C-alpha angles and dihedrals in degrees: 000000000000092000089050091050091050092049092051091049088051093050092048091052095053111103132169112226110187088175088069092054140263095032092261122171111252134184112226125210126189124213115190144178131202131177100217092200109227104344094183128160119220100258130088116251109211113251093013129111095231096130092117090065100052127101087255094044134100093273094044087226112195139163094273093055092042093053091048089051089053093049091050094048092045091052094053095043092050091051098047110109095014094110088075102018108038118204093008108057122178126357091208134018126183116209136192137197096043116148102208148325093281088064090052094047087052092045099052090046094057120095134273090025092050089065089063093062094228122179123189143218119216137162120193106245134201098247106138095220088053102242120140142182121244139172126227118201142179104238090206088066109023125046117200116221104165141009129195130169104208110202123236101246115209111232095196115074093219089060096053095108093052118094127196140162119315131209115274107213118190121182123192145117129287119180087358092297129114112261133175126194120196111196115201142181106185126205114290130260090258085072118071122262090257092074092055091043088055092050089054090052091050093047091049091055091052090049095045091051092050092051089047088057094045119006088193094060112114110221127197118190109197140166152085097313094178083221130086122240088259096058123107094249091062101033103038107023105032087033096224118173126205099217130049093228091059097051113109132180108292094027129098128225118238113192091182097071095081094039086064099033104037103021093039094220136111148160105276136021132227121185090344098308130103127249125187107210097144104084138163112196127180144203121257095254088074094060136085091228096165098044092242093137091218104158097176086115132040107289132185112253112170145328134225143191099225110234134180126166091239091061091069139077107248099192145020134034094328098043108153092025121115108272111250129206091236132010127179091352091304119120109231099174086231134144119241139317086243131065120224126252131212134186123197126220126190136200130184115248110224 
């Protein structure tokens, strides 16, 4: 039965992309990220400031609202990647703003996500509000070898007692190649730019060390950076370049820069303007830098801000904004204040 399922997945992944040349058969793989915006259960976690999401809290969070939130998140996560890979979706999805493993257990058990057979990786972090990063994966496509939660280290002495989200680093194999995904949720905009620049410096060290161990490892840094692709943290400290022909060894490629700057769109809105905090950037060994169109190894194909009509407010003051679960204390039965992002990789099937 297992072999049959794996064969079915493989067949569904096969696509012919004449646009890539020579009409070769390629397998496509989706890698996504989604800020789930406060996926809390209804119970208090000791030591966490989760009181807003209790039945007695400001949001009057109860079982009915929680189940609706799970249903909504399940729908989006199951549909991510299906524009290119129908019926299969993403192989890997990083998520942020998840309270605990119970929420993840409940999430992967909800249809239609349950039909994907997703498993997850989660390490309880030190964030005072209790929100963590996690990674969902399809075990038929991605195999987990190693998991490390690298802590966010405060560079300023006066901040040494303040703990925030670390960098969830998951190494494994995708399409029989070594891949590492680093899932992030960098300090908020209420903090100064320094704290996100610090996060970028720390992630770069993690990335560089992984490449030193294995130069063939393909590394994807993803998450809610709380910064745009144009900000110093991404451009200077993580060394992300907006165009493939500019990417050199030691750099990373950021396909979202031009989505924001040239296309004028993003993943969340503030005062009527788009920001693009939800990014997935990659090491040069994923790119076709010389235009050879050699797809014998995993190669970046395209990126996408995942959009569905149901993800947007259709009326009122915030018409056109992503539809939130709760806004101004009013339950909207929405999704998130962020839109998901997806990148697609391809590899020739021999």
